[in-house]
N, C-alpha and C positions, 0 to 999 in steps of 0.2 A: 179109965182114961189113961192113955199113954203119953209120955212127955217126949218131945223131940230131943234126940240125942246129937243130931248134927248141927251144932251151932256154928254159924259163920261169923266172921268178924264184922262184916257190914253188908247190908243189902244194897247200899248206894255206892256208886263209883266214887272213888277218891282221886284227887290229883296228888302226885308225889313231886319230887324235885324236878326242875327243868321241864315242866309240861308233860310229864308222864301220867298216863291214866291207869287205873286198876280196875280190871273187869269185875263187876259185882257177882258174876256167876262162877268164875273159876279162880279169881284173885290174881290173875296174871298181869304184871305191870308191863306196859308197852308205851313207846313215845308217840306223842301227837305230832306227827310230821306235817309239812305243808301239803303234801299229797293227800293225806288222810283228811286234813282240814278242809281243803278245797273240793274234795270229792264227796263230802257230806255237809252240804250247806245248812241243813237244819240240825246238825249235831248228833245224828244217828250213827254212831260209830260201831264197827264190827270188831270184836276181839279176834286177833290173829290165831289164837290157840283153840278156843271152843266154838268160834264162828257165830257167836250169839250177838244180837244187836243190843245196844243199850244207849241211853241218852243221859249224859252227865249233867245237863242243866236242870233236870228234874229235882235235884237236891235243893236248888235255890228257889224253885217256883213257889213254895208256900210262903217263904219270906218276902218274895217280890209282891205277891198278892196282899199280904198283910201291910206292907209299907205303903202300897198304893191306897188301900182302904183308909188307913190312918191319915195319910196326907190329904186325901180328898175330903175327909171328915173335918180336919183342921182348917182347910181352905174354906170350906162351907161355913164353919162356925165363925171364922174371922170376918168373911164377907157379909155374913148376917148381922154381926155385931157392928161393924164399922162402915158398911156399905149403905148407900141410901136407896 
């Protein structure tokens, strides 16, 4: 079995200062301008260097799902205990 030698810093896009994004494929930082923001309404941005598409919001998706599940569970428990 061979081990992977090409370790990347992260597979997820990161935000840097002043609204800059970092491409998860080539690690190029580029600014999120209004033109890019409005041309990609669902957040599918294209890296200007490697031309690959990525979606920065996928970093937060698991946390959003967990918060919604926990919140709905707590609401259900509270309404079952105190509701009539």
